[in-house]
ZAMARGU-4260 file (C-alpha; in steps of 0.2 Angstrom, whole numbers, plus 5000, padded with zeros to 4 digits):
<rodrens>
0) 5000/5000/5000 | 5007/5017/4995 | 5011/5029/5008 | 5001/5046/5008 | 5016/5056/5002
5) 5019/5044/4987 | 5001/5044/4983 | 5000/5063/4982 | 5016/5063/4971 | 5008/5051/4959
10) 4992/5061/4957 | 5002/5077/4954 | 5012/5068/4940 | 4997/5061/4932 | 4988/5078/4932
15) 5003/5086/4924 | 5004/5073/4911 | 4985/5076/4907 | 4989/5095/4906 | 5003/5093/4893
20) 4993/5081/4883 | 4979/5094/4882 | 4990/5108/4876 | 4999/5097/4864 | 4982/5093/4855
25) 4977/5112/4856 | 4993/5117/4846 | 4994/5101/4835 | 4989/5110/4819 | 5004/5122/4820
30) 5017/5109/4825 | 5011/5098/4811 | 5012/5111/4798 | 4994/5112/4793 | 4993/5128/4784
35) 4975/5128/4782 | 4972/5131/4800 | 4988/5141/4804 | 4980/5158/4800 | 4964/5156/4811
40) 4974/5148/4825 | 4986/5163/4826 | 4972/5176/4825 | 4963/5168/4839 | 4977/5169/4851
45) 4975/5185/4862 | 4991/5196/4862 | 4999/5186/4848 | 5010/5199/4838 | 5003/5204/4821
50) 5013/5210/4806 | 5010/5229/4806 | 5021/5232/4791 | 5017/5219/4778 | 5028/5218/4762
55) 5019/5226/4748 | 5021/5219/4730 | 5034/5228/4719 | 5027/5241/4707 | 5026/5232/4690
60) 5039/5237/4677 | 5033/5248/4663 | 5028/5239/4647 | 5043/5239/4635 | 5045/5236/4617
65) 5059/5226/4608 | 5070/5242/4606 | 5087/5250/4608 | 5095/5267/4610 | 5107/5268/4596
70) 5122/5279/4594 | 5136/5280/4580 | 5151/5288/4588 | 5170/5290/4588 | 5181/5289/4603
75) 5184/5308/4601 | 5166/5311/4603 | 5166/5305/4622 | 5162/5322/4629 | 5147/5325/4618
80) 5141/5307/4621 | 5142/5309/4640 | 5131/5325/4638 | 5118/5316/4627 | 5117/5301/4638
85) 5115/5311/4654 | 5101/5321/4647 | 5092/5306/4640 | 5094/5296/4656 | 5087/5310/4666
90) 5072/5314/4655 | 5068/5296/4649 | 5078/5281/4652 | 5080/5281/4670 | 5062/5275/4670
95) 5062/5263/4656 | 5080/5256/4656 | 5081/5253/4637 | 5098/5245/4632 | 5111/5255/4622
100) 5121/5250/4607 | 5136/5260/4602 | 5145/5257/4585 | 5161/5263/4578 | 5172/5260/4563
105) 5187/5257/4575 | 5187/5249/4592 | 5181/5259/4606 | 5194/5263/4619 | 5193/5257/4637
110) 5191/5275/4643 | 5176/5278/4631 | 5168/5262/4638 | 5171/5266/4656 | 5164/5283/4655
115) 5148/5277/4646 | 5145/5263/4658 | 5146/5275/4673 | 5131/5284/4666 | 5117/5271/4666
120) 5111/5255/4674 | 5105/5249/4657 | 5113/5236/4647 | 5127/5243/4635 | 5135/5235/4620
125) 5149/5241/4610 | 5151/5235/4592 | 5164/5237/4578 | 5157/5240/4560 | 5161/5228/4547
130) 5174/5235/4535 | 5163/5231/4520 | 5149/5241/4527 | 5159/5257/4530 | 5172/5259/4516
135) 5169/5265/4498 | 5164/5250/4487 | 5176/5244/4474 | 5165/5247/4460 | 5165/5266/4463
140) 5176/5276/4451 | 5188/5284/4464 | 5194/5297/4451 | 5177/5302/4447 | 5172/5302/4466
145) 5188/5312/4470 | 5184/5326/4457 | 5166/5327/4465 | 5173/5330/4482 | 5185/5343/4476
150) 5171/5352/4467 | 5160/5352/4482 | 5175/5358/4493 | 5177/5373/4481 | 5159/5377/4482
155) 5160/5377/4501 | 5147/5363/4503 | 5147/5356/4521 | 5157/5340/4522 | 5159/5342/4503
160) 5177/5335/4503 | 5174/5322/4516 | 5175/5303/4512 | 5172/5298/4529 | 5156/5308/4530
165) 5150/5299/4514 | 5154/5282/4522 | 5144/5287/4537 | 5129/5292/4526 | 5129/5276/4516
170) 5131/5266/4532 | 5116/5275/4541 | 5106/5273/4525 | 5108/5255/4522 | 5118/5245/4535
175) 5117/5250/4553 | 5101/5239/4555 | 5110/5224/4548 | 5124/5225/4562 | 5124/5209/4573
180) 5121/5219/4589 | 5106/5227/4581 | 5098/5211/4574 | 5089/5206/4590 | 5080/5223/4590
185) 5065/5229/4581 | 5064/5247/4586 | 5078/5260/4588 | 5080/5278/4594 | 5095/5286/4585
190) 5104/5297/4597 | 5119/5309/4592 | 5133/5316/4603 | 5130/5333/4611 | 5111/5334/4608
195) 5099/5341/4621 | 5083/5335/4627 | 5072/5349/4635 | 5057/5339/4642 | 5053/5324/4652
200) 5047/5310/4642 | 5035/5300/4653 | 5027/5290/4639 | 5036/5276/4630 | 5038/5282/4612
205) 5042/5264/4606 | 5026/5257/4613 | 5016/5271/4606 | 5024/5267/4589 | 5020/5249/4590
210) 5002/5251/4597 | 4998/5264/4583 | 5006/5255/4568 | 5019/5268/4565 | 5036/5265/4557
215) 5045/5282/4558 | 5045/5296/4570 | 5053/5313/4569 | 5055/5330/4578 | 5062/5342/4565
220) 5060/5342/4546 | 5070/5354/4535 | 5076/5357/4517 | 5091/5347/4511 | 5106/5356/4503
225) 5102/5354/4484 | 5120/5355/4480 | 5123/5338/4488 | 5109/5329/4479 | 5108/5335/4460
230) 5103/5318/4453 | 5094/5310/4468 | 5077/5313/4463 | 5079/5307/4445 | 5085/5291/4452
235) 5070/5290/4464 | 5059/5293/4448 | 5068/5278/4439 | 5064/5267/4455 | 5046/5272/4455
240) 5045/5267/4436 | 5054/5251/4438 | 5045/5245/4454 | 5028/5253/4455 | 5021/5238/4465
245) 5032/5244/4480 | 5024/5261/4481 | 5012/5262/4496 | 4994/5269/4493 | 4990/5285/4503
250) 5009/5289/4504 | 5017/5305/4508 | 5022/5309/4490 | 5015/5327/4492 | 5028/5330/4506
255) 5043/5326/4496 | 5038/5332/4479 | 5030/5345/4469 | 5019/5344/4460 | 5015/5325/4462
260) 5032/5318/4459 | 5039/5329/4446 | 5052/5338/4457 | 5059/5335/4474 | 5053/5347/4487
265) 5070/5344/4496 | 5060/5342/4512 | 5067/5328/4523 | 5066/5322/4541 | 5081/5327/4551
270) 5088/5310/4554 | 5100/5314/4569 | 5084/5311/4579 | 5073/5297/4573 | 5063/5283/4581
275) 5059/5269/4568 | 5055/5251/4565 | 5070/5242/4558 | 5059/5229/4551 | 5054/5242/4539
280) 5072/5246/4534 | 5075/5227/4533 | 5060/5223/4522 | 5060/5220/4504 | 5053/5237/4498
285) 5066/5248/4507 | 5080/5235/4503 | 5076/5237/4484 | 5075/5256/4486 | 5092/5257/4495
290) 5101/5245/4483 | 5094/5255/4468 | 5101/5271/4475 | 5118/5263/4480 | 5121/5256/4463
295) 5118/5273/4456 | 5134/5279/4466 | 5127/5295/4472 | 5133/5293/4490 | 5151/5296/4483
300) 5149/5305/4466 | 5138/5317/4475 | 5135/5318/4494 | 5118/5310/4497 | 5114/5310/4515
305) 5104/5297/4525 | 5091/5310/4530 | 5084/5312/4512 | 5086/5294/4508 | 5077/5288/4524
310) 5064/5302/4521 | 5060/5298/4503 | 5060/5279/4507 | 5047/5280/4521 | 5037/5294/4512
315) 5035/5282/4496 | 5035/5265/4504 | 5024/5268/4519 | 5007/5276/4522 | 5008/5294/4527
320) 4999/5290/4544 | 5013/5278/4548 | 5025/5293/4551 | 5023/5302/4567 | 5028/5320/4573
325) 5034/5319/4591 | 5029/5337/4595 | 5030/5333/4614 | 5049/5329/4614 | 5059/5345/4615
330) 5076/5342/4606 | 5091/5352/4599 | 5105/5347/4588 | 5117/5360/4583 | 5108/5376/4580
335) 5091/5369/4576 | 5079/5366/4591 | 5061/5359/4592 | 5051/5365/4607 | 5033/5359/4611
340) 5021/5374/4607 | 5007/5367/4618 | 5008/5376/4634 | 5000/5361/4643 | 5013/5349/4637
345) 5027/5361/4640 | 5022/5363/4658 | 5017/5345/4661 | 5034/5338/4655 | 5044/5352/4664
350) 5052/5358/4648 | 5066/5371/4648 | 5066/5377/4630 | 5058/5393/4623 | 5043/5389/4612
355) 5046/5406/4604 | 5062/5400/4596 | 5057/5383/4590 | 5063/5379/4572 | 5045/5373/4567
360) 5040/5389/4559 | 5057/5395/4553 | 5060/5398/4534 | 5070/5382/4533 | 5057/5371/4541
365) 5046/5359/4531 | 5034/5356/4546 | 5020/5366/4538 | 5022/5356/4522 | 5021/5340/4532
370) 5005/5346/4541 | 4997/5351/4525 | 5001/5334/4518 | 4993/5325/4533 | 4977/5336/4531
375) 4976/5334/4512 | 4979/5353/4509 | 4996/5351/4499
</rodrens>
């Protein structure tokens, strides 16, 4: 028979065991990992600490197009390159993070690359232009081309004596979009060294172009120097006669010619700023157009620029409603500047340019002609 003291001890141990078993069953859903009951069990416990600072989901990244910011530059352009990228990042790309592609006909220096990489968190690629895309073709008569350069030099034509400038114009007209670094992209925004961007750009122009079936966008349109293109339009007329099936209906012929294809108006989109669809340049119509002009030799026997070549190509081979004027983007290259004339857009986008000095209504501007073409008044 148990002594009273031992009996009391046994009762206490038994009651303690029962208590532990009860509490174990009460919390069994938590210990077993039964997540279906976890939330309610925690919320039912008085005084259980609640998360007063829950983690919010990240803000969704803005929709992006398959696009790149493209710059053709020399190593000596680095100061102007830095100025352009700083402004473009501050006004636009810090939000959208589009990649950059830099191309040069000689390798970029380590210093050039380092200074560029310091300016952006976006992907940056540096490429070397294939020699055959840059040099004067073998089938060009160099003696004839040399005489043409000397003649333009004597006339004081801008870049009239420069062979490298002609190489650049030909490359920009027909080859940059074929470069291996550009092949993976559909859209590009051409950026030049030492340009200015005067306004915030809160909306993505690439996405706008894609959603509205555009192929080419510009900010400034002007007259080309006629001394550089004496036979360009006659070659365009031959192309139209040879390949009428490639000419778009409802095109912008009235913008680039007067009257109705007889003479070149000399109006062109200033291509140092252009946002465009490289699939258009890569397509069969523009390819045929460029090859026709290239074989004519005018890039070297005269001084055909990529601005009139692109402008005529897109005006003939695309519908006019596929070309877009980016009025809201304040921009300057050299002495010509476009500033939004809408006071609301100017204020909303924190512009710093003077609308009264915009090039749009200057004597050398073709913007009025473009507007009349779009409204059918030309």
